[in-house]
N, C-alpha and C positions, 0 to 999 in steps of 0.2 A: 301436395295433390294426392287426394285419397287413391288407392288402388282398389279396384272392385274385383274379387276373387273368383266369383260365380258367374258374372256376366259381362261381357265386353262386346259391344256392337261392332260393326264395321268402322264406323268413324272414330270409336274410341280406340280400337286396335290400331287404326293407321296413325292416330295422335301419339299412341305411345311408342310406335317405331320412329316416328320423324320428328315430334315435337317435345316429347316429355324430357326432363332433365335426367341425367345419368343415374342419379340416386332412385327415381321413380321407377325408371326401366329395370334397374337392378332389383327393387322390391317385387316388381311384376314377374320378373324371371322366378325368383323365389317363391310367390304364389302358385305360378305353374308347376314348379317342382313339387311343391307342398301337396297340390291336388293328385299328381302322379304317385307320390310316396303313400298317401292317405288310401289310395285304393289298393296298394300292396298291404297295407294295415287291415283293410276290410276283407283281403283274402285270407290273411292269416286268421282273422275272426271266424270267418266261415269255416275253415279247415277244422279250427279247434272246436267249432260247434258241432260238427259232423266227425269228430275224431275217431268214434267208434267204428265208422265204415271206412275212413280213409288212413287209418292207423296201419292197413295193410301195405300202403303204398308210400306212406310218408312217415319220416322220422319225427314223431311228436316232440321227443326230448329237445331234439334240435329245433324245432320249430318255435319253441318258448323262447330261445335264445335270439332266433331271427325277429320274432314279434318284438321283443324289447329293443332290438336295434333299430327296427323300422319306427318304432315310438319315439326313439330319441331323435332321429332324424327329422320325424314329423314335427316335432316340438321345435327343434332348432330352425326348420324352414317357416314355420309359423311366426316365430319371433322375427325372423329376416323380412318377411312380408308385411309385418303389423306396422302401425304407427309409431311404434316404440323401437322399430329397426334401427340399429347402429349407423346404417348407411345413411340415415337422414339428418342424425345429429352430429356426425363426425365426418363432414365432408372431406376433410383434408386425408382420411384414410380409406377413402372409397375404392381405391384400387386393391388395398389389402382385402377387405372385406368381399370385394368381387372375386378376388383369387380364391380366398378360402371357401366361399360359396361355390364356386365351380369344383374345386378339389375335393370338398366333402361329397358333393354329388356325384362326381366320377368315381370316386372310391366305393359309394354306396351302390351305384349301379354295377359295377365290377363285382362286387360282393353278391348281388342279388342274381346276376347271370351266372355266377359259379354256384351259388347255393342251389338254383334250380336245375343244374345239370347241364350246363353250356348250351341253352337254347339258342339257335342260329337266328330264329324271328326275334326274339328279345333283343339279342345282342346288335343285330342289323339296325332296328328301329332306334334304339338307344344311342348308338353310335353316330349315325347319319342324321337321324331326327333332331336328336338332344343338341348335337354340334351346330346345326344349322340355325335352330331355334335361339341357342344361346348367342351366336355371332349377330343376330338381329337386335339384341337387347343390351349386352354387355361388352366389355373389352375383347376384341377379336382375338388378339394375341393369347389371353389367357384360355380362351375357348380351344384355340388351335393346339396349344401344348396339352391341353387336358385331354384333348382328342387323340394325339399322339401316344400320350402315357396310357390312356385307356386300351388302345389297341396292343402295346406292349403288355399290359398286365393280363389281358384276356388271352392273348397268344401264350403267355407264360402258364397260366392256370390250364388251359388246354394241353399243354405239353407235358406239365409234371406227372401226370398218371402214368405216362410212357417211361418214366424213370424209376417207377416204383414208389412214388410220393402220393399218399392217399390225401384227399382233399374232402373236407366235411360236405355232405350232399344230403338235401332233404329226402332223396330217393332211398329206399332200402339197398343196402349194399352188400348183402350175404350172398354166398355162392350156394350152387345147387348141383346135384348130379343129375343131367338131362339125357333124354333118350337120344340115340344115334341120330346124326344129321340134323339135330334141332336148331344148329347154328344159321343153317340155311333159311330158316323160317324166321329169325328173330334178329333185330338189330341189337347194337351195344346197349343203347338205352332202354330198350325192352328187357335185357337180361339183369340189368343193375336193379329191378325191383322184386325180383324172384327170390322167395325164402328158402331157406335150407330145410325143406321137407318133401315129402314124396308127392308127386303130382301126375295126375292122369293127363291125357291128351286134352279132354273136355275141360279139366280144370285149368290147365296151362293156358288153352285158348281164351277161356273167361276171364283170368287174371290178366293176360296181354292186352284183351280189348278194353276192359275197365280201366288199367293203367294209362293206356293211349288216350282214352277219352278225358281222363282227369288232367293229364299233363298238357296235352294239346289245347284243352280248354283254357288252362292256366295260362299257357304262352300267348294266346289269343287275347285272353282278358288284359294281360298286362302289355301287349303291344299294339293291339288294333285301335282302341281309344287314342293312344298316345300318336300313332300314325295319322288317324284321321284329324285330329287336333292340330299336328304339323302341317298336313296338306291344306287344311282350312286357313291357318295364319300365312302360308305362302301365297294362297289364292289372295287374300287380302293384300298381302304386300305386292304382288302383281298388279291388282287393282289400283292400287295407290300409285305405282309406279307409272300404269297407263294414264291415270288421272294428271300426274305430274308432267307426263310427256306432253299429253294434249294440252295443258296449261303452257307449259314451256313453248310449244310450237306456236300457240296462239299469241304469246307476247313476241315471239321472234317473227311471226308472219303479219301480224296486225299492228296498225297504227292506233296508238293507245288512246288518241283524242277522237279521231273521227270513226274509229271502228272499221275502217275500209282496210284493205291489204296495204303492206307498206311498200316502199320503193324497191327492196330487194327481192320481196315475193312477187311484186308486179312484174318485175324483168325476167324472174324464174319462170312465170306462167306465159308470158309473152314469148320467150324462147321455146317453150314447150309448144304454144299453139302454132310457131312457124314450122316445128318440125313434124307436127302431126296434120298440118293443113293438106287437103287433098289437091289431085292433080290440077283440077279446074277451077279453084277457089281462090279468089283474092282475100287479101287481109288488110285491114285498116287501122290505122294509128291515130289517136286524137289527143292532143295536149290542151288543156284549157288552165288560164289563169284568171283569178278574180281581179277585177278592175278596182284600182284606188284603195287596194286592201290596207296599205300603210296608213292611210288618212283614217281608216276606221279604228286602227289600233291607236293612232295619235289622239283622235277625237272622243273616243269612247272608252279606250282601254283594251288591254290585251285579253280580258274575260269576255268582252262583247266580242271580240276577233275570234275567239275560240268558239264561241256559239254560233258565229256565221259560218265557220268552217264545218261544225257539226251538222248544221241544217243543210247546207249545200251539198254534203256528203250524203244525207238521207235522200235529198232531191235526186241525185245521181243514181242512188240505188233503186229508188223507186220508179225510175224512168227508163231502166236499161234491163234488159234480161238477164237470165242466170248465166248464159253462154258468155256474156260481156265480161272482160277483165278490168276491175275498177280498182285504182290504188292512188293513194296519195303519194305524188311524186317528189314533194317537197315544199314546204312552206305553204302557199296559197295556190300550187299547182298540182293539177290531178292528171294520170294518165289513164287513158281508155284505150282498150284494144279490143277491136269487133272481128273476131274470126269469121270467115266465110261471109264477108260483107263487100259489096262492090262500091265504088266510087260514089255514085249517085245516092245509093242507100245511105251510105255513112254521111254524106252531106245533109240529108234530110233529118237524119237522127241528130247530128251536131246542131243543125238549126232549132229543132224541137228543144233540146238540152238547153240552149241559149235562151229560148223564150220561156221555159220552164224556171230557170234561175232568175230571168228579169222579172217575172210576174210574181215570184214568191215574195211575200212580205215578211221582214224580219220584224217580230214583235218581242222587244227586250223590255224587261219590268223597269219602269222608272224611266224610259226614254221613249222617244216618239218613234213611231214605226218608220221604216226606211227599207228601201229596196237596194239590191247589189246587181252588178251585171258581171259578165266573163266574156273574155276573148278567146277563140279557139283556133287552134293550127291543125291541119288534118293531111294526112298522106296516106294513100291507098298504094300497097304493093300489090300489083298485078301478078297473076300466075305467069304471064310472058316473062316479066322482069325477074320473077323468083327462079323460073327455069333458066335463064341466062346466068344468073348469079351462081346457081348450082352446078352448071356445065363448067363455067370458069373456074370455080373452086375446086372441082374435082381434077382438073388439069393441073392445077398448081400442086394439089396434093400428090397427085401420082408422080409428078415430076421430082418433087422432094424425096419421095419414097423410093425412086429409082436411084436417085443420086446418093443416098444413105445405105444402099442395098450392095453388098459384095456379090459379084457373079456367082460364087460358089454357093452362096446361101439365098440367091435371088427367090427361087420357087417358094420356100417356106415363109420368108418374110414379106413377099409380095402377097401371098395368100392372107396373111395376117392383117396386113395394112388395108387390103381391100375389104376384109371383113369389118375392120373397125370404121373404115369410112362410110360404109353401107348403112351399119346398125347404130353408130353413136352420133355422127354429125355429118350433115349435108349441106350446111350454110357457114359462112365465116362467123367466127366468134364474135366479131362487132357488129353483127347484123342488126341486133336490136338498138344499139347505140347510133346507128346510121340511121334507121327509121325515126328514132325519137328526134335526133338532131335535124332531120328533114321537116317533121311536123313542127318543131320549135321555131324553124326559120318562118315557117307560114303564121305561127302564133306571134312572133316579132312583127311581121307585116300587119296583122290584125290589128296589133296596139298602134302601129304606125298610121294606119288609117283611120283612127279615131275609137278604137275599142267597141266591145259589145256587138262583135260580128265573128263570122267564120270564114277563114280563108284556107283554101285548098293549096298544097305545094304542087299537087299535080298540074292544076290550072296555071299557078305562077310559072312553072317551067313551060307550059304551053304558049303563055303570052310572051315571055321573055325570048325563048330560044325557038319558038315556032314550032315546037314538037316535045317530044318526052326526053327527059335526061335520066341517065343512070344514076344509081347509087354509087357505083364504082367507076369512076372515070377512068381508071388505069387501064381497063379491059379495051 
């Protein structure tokens, strides 16, 4: 896979992080390093071109040595990122080349930070940004060790001058005799560029301002592009992670065949609907099953059966509103939850769905057109029944809380328990299964009565018992 050094769009960078082989990611990291080091090479070229102006602030003789070192590193990184890179031809030694690449780059960055005069801006961006980018593309253990080693090296370089050890620096390091109290106006970095010559206040101020402008511009030049690039890379990474998360949730919550919500997510949404239903609202649950579906699979094959499920799912989705919760409950069964829907309205909706399914013509290529039918079981949980369940469950929960609470700590524990009951759960954990089980009994009755019809569990109870029956008989 070719590595594009000068342009990588959103999709290409996402693939580089998640899909490319380790060798290609290593070459890509080397390409990023090469671009950064080449920008340092351009800075050396600029200073050399303006050497007559900047020789006051920069040690030109040392600059030549730095320029040679930068050039060598550029050539090495260019080789590592090219098609002739050893990471491509010697896959067994990939880890060795990764370690070598990280080591050389870490030593180089420490050298640059030192030679520039210990810039905190360059140091921070190189340490944090470089390590984060490296961990995205190559072996994280190597990057972590290099990160720790670089911290130790930079700390050592920063402390050496306090022990009288002089470190080469591009800034001029000659001493001078300054006017009284001049230290209160200048920092250590400012004093390092002053030459050993007589200076007036005006000359000193001009020299100080010119030096600050050069070095601060240098630090921004060497840090800001890299910082922007690192932030851009992590923005792409986060976008990719968000896309992956949405894709994962879609597969986790959606039935792959019908594109409806799957059973787990349907139950989750049903539980949420029960918890958020308002005081005087009813909730209806509908379970439907396609009639003689096994014969369709046996006579026409499972591909035709899958096509039937897809078209029935589309019919349900087109016939119901967005507030309805539609999920594939299993096989040829579908679960429909209708929040804020009374029994009479739910029966009308179920009957209309039955008609829509029965009138829908299945046009399968190579086969004669045919129709399918469905049986429906429905149960409506009225707000009166729900209030009775909530009150009974609260009593049971409070009794359990009191039984588990010691008298010495009763006030605190009771407050916590009451808070949890009020905010987390007001209905029994098996309420959804009870509702579905009740609707399933009505569905079984619809099958028993000859299929292709809607049966209400509420009406069944009224016919058999002469009145309403509770979901929880033990109360």
